[in-house]
N, C-alpha and C positions, 0 to 999 in steps of 0.2 A: 387749645384751651377755649373755654366758653366765656364770653364777655356779654353781660346783659346791659342793654341800653334801656334804662327805665323811663326815659323821656318819650315824648310823642313825636319826635322829629328824627330824621336820618342825620347822623353825625359823621362828618368828614374831617379827618386830620391826619397828617403824615402819610398820606396815601392809603389810609384805612377807612373803610366805610362801614358804619354800624347802623343797621336798621333797628327800629324799636323791637325790643324783645331780645332773645338769645342770638348770639352770633358766634360762629366758630372761626377763630383766627390763630395764627402761630404765635409762639412766644416772642419771636423777633418783631412781628407786627405789633404786639401789645407793648413791647418796650419802646418802639418808635412812636406809637400812639400816645402813650402816657407821658412821653417827654415833650410833647407839643403843648404850648401854653393853654390853648383853648381846652384841649382834652384834660389837661391837669386840673383845670378849674371844674370841669364836669365831674371828674373823679372825686375831687374834694367835696363837692355838693352832694355826692351820692347818686348822681344820675347815671353814671357808668360804673359798672362793678365787674371785676374779674372773678370767675369761679374756676378753681383748679380743674375739677372734673365734675361732670354731672352726677356720677355715682357717689361722690363724696358729700353731696348735699343730703340733708334730712329729707324724709319723704314729703313733708309739708312744703319745704323750700323747692324741691324738685317739681312738685305738682304746680306750684305757683309759677315757676320758670317755664314749664311746658305750656301753661295757659297763656303766657306772655310771649310765646314764640310764633313767628309768622313765616319762618323759612322751613319749607318741607324737608329739605336736605338735613337741616339741623335736627328736626324732629325725628327723622329716620335714624340718624346717628345716635340720638338719645335712646331709641328703642333697642338698638343693637347691644347695648351694654347694660340694660336695665333688667332687673329680675323682680322688683317689687310690683305686685299686681295693681296696687292703687295708683302707682306712678304710671305704669303701662296703660291703664285705663284712661288716665288724664291725657297722655300723649295721643292715644287713639282718638279720643274725643276731639282734641285740637286738630288732628289731621282731618277728621271727618268734617269738622266745621269749615276748615280752609277749603276742602274739596267742594263743599256745598256752595261756598261763596264764589268759587271759580266757575260754577256751572251757569 
């Protein structure tokens, strides 16, 4: 499942680390994370949000999530299951931007 950390800080709780943007974690990790008091507060504030699957998002939401993702592996996973050209373009642009920053 994909969990979006909308904040500007890395979040750690219950052995789970969420970097800003999209993170791919298991259902079990999500259950442990959301049971933690700090994580629960972040979820209630809307800073951390679970997404069932990337493909279930509207194109606009998927594009926003791609633009907020800084993990190359997660971006590559998004591409594997995506067919919408506008979303694929946003993913490719984010990958290109991250690659340029890494040079």
